N, C-alpha and C positions, 0 to 999 in steps of 0.2 A: 276342503282346506282344513288343515289341522288346527289353525287358530280358531276357526268357527266351531270346531268340535270342542276345543278347550273352553271356549266361551259358554257353550251350552252345558257342559259338565259342571263348570263353576256356578253358573246361574242356578242349576238344579240343586247343587250342594249348599250354596250359601245364600241364594236369593238374588234377584236382579239388582237390588240397591246396595249390595254389600261392597264396601270399598276394596276388598280383596280382588274384585273383578277388574279393577282399573288397569292393572298392568297387562292383562290379556287383551282388553279392549284397546289400549294404547298401541300394542303391537299389531293388532288387526287393522287399526286405523292407519298406521304407517304403511302397511302392506297394501291396503286399498288405495292410498294416496300415491305411492311411488311405483308400485308394480302394475296395478290395474287401472290407474288414473280414474278411479271412481271417487270423485271429489265430494259428491253429495253423500255417499255412504260414509266416507272418511269424516266429513264434517259432523254427521249425526253421532258417530262414535266419539269424536273429540269433545263434543258438547256434553255427552254423557260422562266421559272420563273427567272432565273439568268439574262437573257437579259432584261426582263421587269423591274426588280429591279434596274439593273445598269442604265438603261435609266432614271428611276424616281429618284433614290436616289444617284447615283454616286458610284464609286468603293469602297469607304471607309465607308460603312454603315453596321450596324449590320445585316440587312436583307440580304444584299449581302453576308456577311460572312455565314449566315445560308444556303444560296443557295450553296455556295462552300462546306459546310459541308455535305449537302444532296448529292451532287455529289460524295464526298469522301465515304460516306456510301454505295452508289450504287456501286462504284468501289470495295470497300471491299467485299460487298455481291457477286460480280461477280468473286472474287478471285484475283483481281488486287490490290495489296497492295501499289502501287506507288501513 
């Protein structure tokens, strides 16, 4: 999968905790959630994206809100409506 390859290349280039990685991880998360229905894998990536974005942008940023939305969609897909 090309997103996986992009993730590995960026992790090697920038480090696993670099906020530049968030967009690739977000795309991979959405792919896992919607195409492959791998909710556990998607959730792990979404949590990581949220942490990277909060570190870079702070709590009250639109990208952080998008990360919370993604976690909410994963929870809904899992049957958890809370």
